[in-house]
C-alpha positions as CSV (number, residue, x, y, z in Angstrom):
1,M,0.0,0.0,0.0
2,S,1.4,3.4,-1.0
3,R,2.1,6.1,1.5
4,R,-0.6,8.3,0.1
5,K,-3.3,5.5,0.3
6,W,-2.2,4.7,3.8
7,G,-2.5,8.3,4.8
8,M,-6.0,8.5,3.4
9,L,-7.0,5.3,5.2
10,R,-5.7,6.6,8.5
11,K,-7.6,9.9,8.0
12,Q,-10.8,8.0,7.3
13,I,-10.3,5.8,10.4
14,L,-9.8,8.8,12.5
15,I,-12.9,10.5,11.1
16,Y,-15.1,7.5,11.7
17,T,-13.7,7.0,15.2
18,I,-14.6,10.6,16.1
19,V,-18.0,10.2,14.6
20,V,-18.7,7.0,16.4
21,I,-17.6,8.5,19.7
22,A,-19.7,11.6,19.1
23,V,-22.8,9.4,18.4
24,I,-22.2,7.3,21.5
25,C,-21.9,10.4,23.6
26,S,-25.0,11.9,22.1
27,L,-27.2,8.8,22.4
28,F,-26.0,7.5,25.8
29,P,-28.0,10.0,27.9
30,F,-31.2,9.0,26.0
31,Y,-30.3,5.3,26.4
32,W,-29.8,5.7,30.1
33,M,-33.0,7.6,30.5
34,V,-34.9,4.8,28.7
35,K,-33.0,2.1,30.6
36,S,-33.8,3.8,34.0
37,S,-37.5,4.1,33.1
38,L,-37.6,0.3,32.7
39,T,-35.6,-0.5,35.8
40,P,-37.4,-1.7,39.0
41,N,-37.0,0.5,42.1
42,E,-35.0,-2.1,44.0
43,S,-32.3,-1.9,41.2
44,M,-32.7,1.8,40.6
45,Y,-30.7,2.9,43.6
46,S,-28.0,0.3,43.3
47,V,-24.5,1.5,44.4
48,K,-23.0,0.1,41.2
49,P,-25.7,0.4,38.4
50,K,-25.4,-2.0,35.5
51,L,-25.0,-0.8,31.9
52,L,-27.7,-3.3,30.8
53,P,-30.9,-3.9,32.8
54,E,-31.1,-7.2,34.6
55,K,-34.9,-7.0,34.8
56,V,-37.4,-4.9,32.8
57,T,-40.6,-3.4,34.3
58,F,-43.3,-1.1,33.0
59,V,-44.6,-0.2,36.4
60,H,-43.2,3.4,36.2
61,Y,-45.2,4.0,33.1
62,K,-48.3,2.5,34.6
63,D,-47.9,4.7,37.7
64,L,-47.3,7.7,35.5
65,F,-50.6,7.3,33.6
66,T,-52.8,6.0,36.4
67,K,-51.5,7.7,39.6
68,T,-50.4,11.2,38.3
69,T,-51.9,14.0,36.1
70,F,-49.0,13.9,33.6
71,M,-51.4,13.4,30.7
72,Q,-52.9,16.8,31.4
73,Y,-49.4,18.3,31.4
74,L,-48.8,16.7,28.0
75,K,-52.1,18.0,26.6
76,N,-51.2,21.5,27.7
77,S,-47.8,21.2,26.0
78,V,-49.2,20.0,22.8
79,Y,-51.7,22.9,22.8
80,V,-49.2,25.6,23.7
81,A,-46.4,24.3,21.4
82,G,-48.6,23.7,18.5
83,L,-50.4,27.0,18.5
84,T,-47.1,28.8,19.2
85,T,-45.6,27.2,16.1
86,I,-48.6,28.3,14.0
87,I,-48.6,31.8,15.3
88,S,-44.9,32.2,15.0
89,L,-44.8,30.9,11.5
90,F,-47.5,33.2,10.3
91,V,-45.9,36.3,11.9
92,S,-42.4,35.3,10.8
93,I,-43.4,34.7,7.2
94,I,-45.1,38.1,6.9
95,G,-42.4,39.9,8.8
96,S,-39.5,38.3,6.9
97,Y,-41.2,39.0,3.5
98,S,-41.7,42.6,4.4
99,M,-38.1,43.0,5.5
100,T,-36.7,41.5,2.3
101,R,-39.1,42.8,-0.4
102,L,-40.8,46.0,0.8
103,R,-39.2,49.4,1.2
104,Y,-40.2,51.5,4.1
105,R,-38.6,53.7,6.7
106,G,-36.9,51.8,9.5
107,R,-36.7,48.5,7.6
108,L,-32.9,48.2,7.9
109,F,-33.1,48.9,11.6
110,F,-35.5,46.0,12.1
111,V,-33.3,43.7,10.0
112,R,-30.1,44.5,11.9
113,T,-31.6,44.4,15.4
114,I,-34.0,41.5,15.2
115,I,-31.4,39.0,16.3
116,L,-30.7,41.1,19.4
117,S,-34.1,40.4,20.8
118,Y,-33.4,36.7,20.3
119,L,-30.1,36.9,22.2
120,L,-31.6,38.6,25.3
121,P,-31.6,36.1,28.2
122,A,-35.1,34.9,29.2
123,A,-34.2,35.7,32.9
124,V,-34.0,39.4,32.0
125,L,-37.5,39.5,30.6
126,F,-39.7,37.2,32.7
127,I,-40.5,39.8,35.4
128,P,-41.9,42.5,33.0
129,M,-43.6,39.7,31.1
130,Y,-45.3,38.4,34.2
131,V,-46.4,41.9,35.2
132,S,-47.9,42.5,31.7
133,I,-49.6,39.1,31.8
134,S,-51.1,39.8,35.2
135,R,-52.5,43.1,34.1
136,L,-54.2,41.3,31.2
137,G,-55.8,38.9,33.7
138,L,-54.1,35.9,32.3
139,A,-52.1,34.8,35.3
140,D,-52.1,31.1,35.8
141,N,-53.5,30.5,32.3
142,K,-51.8,28.5,29.7
143,N,-53.1,30.9,27.1
144,A,-50.6,33.5,28.5
145,L,-47.8,31.4,27.1
146,L,-49.3,31.9,23.6
147,L,-48.5,35.6,24.1
148,V,-45.1,35.1,25.7
149,Y,-43.5,32.3,23.6
150,P,-43.8,34.1,20.2
151,T,-41.7,36.9,21.6
152,L,-38.9,34.3,22.0
153,V,-39.6,32.3,18.8
154,V,-40.5,34.9,16.2
155,P,-37.1,36.7,16.2
156,Y,-35.3,33.4,15.5
157,C,-37.8,32.4,12.8
158,C,-37.5,35.8,11.1
159,Y,-33.7,35.6,11.2
160,M,-33.7,32.2,9.5
161,L,-36.4,33.0,6.9
162,I,-34.8,36.3,5.8
163,S,-31.9,34.4,4.2
164,Y,-34.3,32.1,2.2
165,F,-36.5,35.0,1.0
166,K,-33.5,37.0,-0.1
167,A,-32.3,34.1,-2.3
168,I,-35.5,33.8,-4.2
169,P,-35.3,35.8,-7.5
170,A,-37.4,38.9,-7.6
171,A,-38.2,38.1,-11.2
172,L,-40.6,35.3,-10.1
173,E,-42.7,37.8,-8.1
174,E,-42.7,40.3,-11.0
175,S,-44.0,37.6,-13.3
176,A,-46.7,36.7,-10.8
177,M,-47.7,40.3,-10.5
178,I,-47.9,40.7,-14.3
179,D,-50.3,37.7,-14.2
180,G,-52.5,39.6,-11.7
181,C,-51.3,38.5,-8.3
182,N,-51.0,41.1,-5.5
183,K,-48.3,41.0,-2.8
184,L,-50.1,38.6,-0.5
185,Q,-51.0,36.2,-3.3
186,T,-47.4,36.3,-4.5
187,L,-46.2,35.5,-1.0
188,Y,-48.4,32.5,-0.5
189,K,-48.4,31.1,-4.0
190,I,-44.8,31.7,-5.1
191,I,-42.5,32.5,-2.1
192,V,-43.8,30.1,0.5
193,P,-43.8,27.0,-1.7
194,I,-40.2,27.7,-2.8
195,A,-39.1,28.4,0.7
196,A,-40.8,25.2,2.1
197,P,-37.5,23.6,3.3
198,G,-36.6,26.7,5.3
199,I,-40.1,26.9,6.7
200,A,-39.9,23.3,7.7
201,V,-36.7,23.9,9.6
202,V,-38.1,27.0,11.3
203,A,-41.3,25.1,12.3
204,T,-39.3,22.3,13.8
205,F,-37.1,24.6,15.9
206,A,-40.1,26.7,16.9
207,F,-42.0,23.7,18.1
208,T,-39.0,22.4,20.0
209,M,-38.3,25.8,21.7
210,A,-41.9,26.1,22.8
211,W,-42.0,22.4,23.9
212,N,-38.9,22.5,26.0
213,E,-39.3,26.0,27.6
214,Y,-39.3,25.9,31.4
215,L,-38.8,29.3,33.0
216,Y,-41.8,31.2,31.6
217,A,-44.1,28.1,32.0
218,L,-43.0,28.0,35.7
219,V,-43.6,31.7,36.3
220,M,-46.8,32.2,34.3
221,T,-48.7,29.0,35.5
222,T,-49.1,27.6,39.0
223,S,-51.9,25.0,38.9
224,P,-51.4,21.6,37.4
225,S,-54.4,22.0,35.0
226,Q,-52.5,24.8,33.3
227,Q,-48.9,23.8,33.4
228,T,-46.9,22.1,30.7
229,A,-44.9,18.9,30.5
230,T,-41.6,20.4,31.6
231,I,-43.2,21.6,34.9
232,G,-44.8,18.2,35.2
233,I,-41.4,16.4,35.0
234,A,-40.0,18.8,37.6
235,S,-42.9,18.1,40.0
236,F,-41.5,14.6,40.5
237,K,-38.7,16.2,42.5
238,M,-40.0,16.5,46.0
239,S,-37.8,18.5,48.4
240,D,-34.5,16.7,48.4
241,S,-35.8,13.4,47.1
242,Y,-36.2,12.4,43.4
243,V,-38.8,9.9,42.2
244,W,-36.4,8.6,39.6
245,G,-38.9,6.1,38.1
246,L,-41.5,8.7,37.3
247,L,-38.8,11.3,36.3
248,M,-37.3,9.0,33.7
249,S,-40.5,7.6,32.3
250,S,-42.1,11.1,32.0
251,S,-38.9,12.3,30.4
252,V,-39.1,9.5,27.8
253,I,-42.8,10.3,27.0
254,A,-42.1,14.0,26.8
255,S,-39.2,13.6,24.4
256,L,-41.1,11.5,21.9
257,P,-43.1,14.3,20.1
258,A,-39.9,16.2,19.4
259,V,-38.1,13.0,18.2
260,F,-40.9,12.0,15.9
261,L,-41.1,15.6,14.5
262,Y,-37.4,15.6,13.7
263,L,-37.7,12.2,12.1
264,L,-40.6,13.3,9.9
265,A,-38.9,16.6,9.0
266,Q,-35.3,15.2,8.8
267,R,-35.1,15.5,5.0
268,Y,-36.3,19.1,5.1
269,V,-34.1,20.0,8.1
270,I,-30.9,18.8,6.5
271,S,-31.6,20.3,3.1
272,G,-32.9,23.5,4.7
273,L,-29.9,24.1,6.9
274,A,-27.5,23.4,4.0
275,D,-29.4,25.7,1.7
276,G,-29.4,28.4,4.4
277,G,-25.7,28.1,4.9
278,V,-25.0,28.5,1.2
279,K,-27.5,31.3,0.7
């Protein structure tokens, strides 16, 4: 084997080794979560836990669905995350299109500063947000999250979509307008279908951000009937003790919607992120 081929082989071995290690490090926490959710209590607190479960049980899942109100938490999360994604997409598509195609005073200011609102820490804003929500009479109401979450999600969505809209040739819109379309018709009949991969990426991340959010859900809601799944998972920590069986089983259930969403949108996410990087 020549020195050049040997060098290429060593390089490939090194790359695959790094990839395998990265995959193992990424998947091991999820594996341990699933494994712990299927481990009986008598083995859960072992001093030397085993990598593979010696005995499998579904009692934690049974207790989760029959002895707790976790299903209500899940319903609230689906409601809040789903509507947040729809609202954020609608506002982001309109806003991104206006900032890339329309000409008005202050447009460049909005384009250059929109990312700053996304970079602001949530801990800085939750107090004024809570005061505003309380004055609207929406304290301890999951609908308050539908007003709060878009303020976090929309800046990110706009920042992502602007690059896609800029890359679409203006000649396509001009042709549509010659055929009788107005601005809104051009947007939803021409721009949106072309930018579908980017919109799929934005929708996926918007849903994930709303689904995983904890701080605002904790501050804005206090009763179990209004709280989301992230708060429900945290409720299984009682004082200094952890109910690990319920914690792990609820974490597995709560992670499934986001996992399924990424699997369904994987093709669009990969192509959308690649196109966005090129554009």
